C-alpha positions as CSV (number, residue, x, y, z in Angstrom):
1,M,-13.2,-8.9,-5.0
2,L,-10.8,-8.1,-7.8
3,D,-11.9,-4.4,-7.6
4,K,-11.5,-4.4,-3.7
5,T,-7.9,-5.9,-4.1
6,L,-6.9,-3.4,-6.9
7,D,-8.3,-0.5,-4.9
8,F,-6.4,-1.6,-1.8
9,A,-3.1,-2.0,-3.8
10,A,-3.5,1.4,-5.4
11,N,-4.1,3.1,-2.1
12,I,-0.9,1.4,-0.7
13,V,1.0,2.4,-3.8
14,L,0.0,6.0,-3.3
15,F,0.7,5.8,0.4
16,Y,4.2,4.3,-0.5
17,E,5.0,7.1,-2.9
18,E,3.9,9.8,-0.3
19,F,5.8,8.1,2.5
20,S,9.0,7.6,0.6
21,K,9.2,11.3,-0.2
22,Q,9.0,12.3,3.4
23,N,10.9,9.6,5.1
24,K,14.4,8.1,4.8
25,D,13.7,4.6,6.1
26,T,11.2,2.9,3.9
27,T,12.2,-0.8,4.9
28,I,8.8,-1.6,6.4
29,V,6.8,0.3,3.8
30,K,8.5,-1.7,1.2
31,Q,7.6,-4.8,2.8
32,L,4.0,-3.5,2.9
33,L,4.1,-2.6,-0.7
34,G,5.1,-6.1,-1.6
35,S,2.5,-7.9,0.3
36,A,-0.3,-5.5,-0.4
37,T,0.2,-5.5,-4.2
38,S,0.6,-9.4,-4.2
39,I,-2.9,-9.9,-3.0
40,G,-4.7,-8.9,-6.1
41,A,-2.0,-10.5,-8.3
42,N,-2.6,-13.8,-6.6
43,L,-6.3,-13.5,-6.7
44,N,-6.0,-13.0,-10.5
45,E,-4.0,-16.2,-10.8
46,A,-6.6,-17.9,-8.6
47,I,-9.3,-17.2,-11.0
48,Y,-7.3,-18.8,-13.8
49,G,-6.2,-21.8,-11.6
50,N,-5.8,-25.2,-13.2
51,S,-8.1,-27.0,-10.6
52,K,-10.3,-26.4,-7.5
53,A,-7.1,-27.2,-5.4
54,D,-5.0,-24.7,-7.2
55,F,-7.8,-22.1,-6.8
56,I,-7.9,-22.7,-3.1
57,S,-4.2,-22.7,-2.7
58,K,-4.0,-19.4,-4.4
59,L,-6.7,-18.0,-2.1
60,H,-4.6,-19.1,0.8
61,I,-1.7,-17.2,-0.6
62,C,-3.9,-14.1,-0.8
63,L,-5.0,-14.6,2.8
64,K,-1.4,-14.9,4.0
65,E,-0.4,-11.8,2.0
66,T,-3.4,-9.9,3.5
67,S,-2.4,-10.8,7.0
68,E,1.1,-9.7,6.4
69,S,-0.1,-6.5,5.1
70,I,-2.2,-5.9,8.2
71,Y,0.8,-6.7,10.4
72,W,3.0,-4.1,8.6
73,L,0.2,-1.5,8.8
74,K,-0.3,-2.1,12.6
75,L,3.4,-2.0,13.1
76,L,3.7,1.4,11.2
77,H,0.8,2.7,13.3
78,K,2.0,1.4,16.6
79,T,5.5,3.0,16.0
80,N,3.8,6.3,15.1
81,T,5.3,6.2,11.7
82,I,2.0,6.7,10.0
83,D,-1.1,8.7,11.1
84,N,-4.6,7.7,11.4
85,R,-4.9,6.8,7.7
86,A,-3.5,3.4,8.8
87,N,-6.9,2.7,10.4
88,D,-8.6,3.1,6.9
89,L,-6.0,0.9,5.3
90,I,-6.4,-1.7,7.9
91,E,-10.0,-1.8,7.7
92,Q,-9.8,-2.3,3.9
93,A,-7.5,-5.2,4.5
94,E,-9.6,-6.7,7.2
95,E,-12.6,-6.7,4.7
96,I,-10.5,-8.4,2.1
97,K,-9.4,-10.9,4.8
98,R,-13.0,-11.7,5.7
99,I,-14.1,-12.0,2.1
100,L,-11.1,-14.4,1.5
101,I,-11.9,-16.6,4.5
102,S,-15.5,-16.8,3.3
103,S,-14.4,-17.6,-0.2
104,I,-12.0,-20.4,0.9
105,N,-14.7,-21.9,3.2
106,T,-17.2,-21.9,0.3
107,A,-14.7,-23.4,-2.1
108,K,-13.8,-26.1,0.4
109,G,-17.5,-26.9,1.0
110,N,-17.9,-24.8,4.0
111,K,-15.1,-26.6,5.9
112,S,-13.4,-24.0,8.2
113,I,-9.8,-23.0,7.4
């Protein structure tokens, strides 16, 4: 999971760098950059959490940041700001989201979030 979140963040950073060279308005892409890179950072914090509750709380933050990233990617795609590469990035984020939901449910003892 750490590798997946790091790969996703790296792909977003590379996308951001390329996008910012070609476009003047990077407001939405900066939002995406922040949320996407936050996922792995919070996952790293979760691993070293002080308690099970802290671990679960950090996973919820990861889930929120993943959902936000998906939103920004879909918005960029819907406004034709980015090409079909958005689909690959969205699929990466959706996979992370599914894993996070499963991890949260497992940590909570299989109680649905």
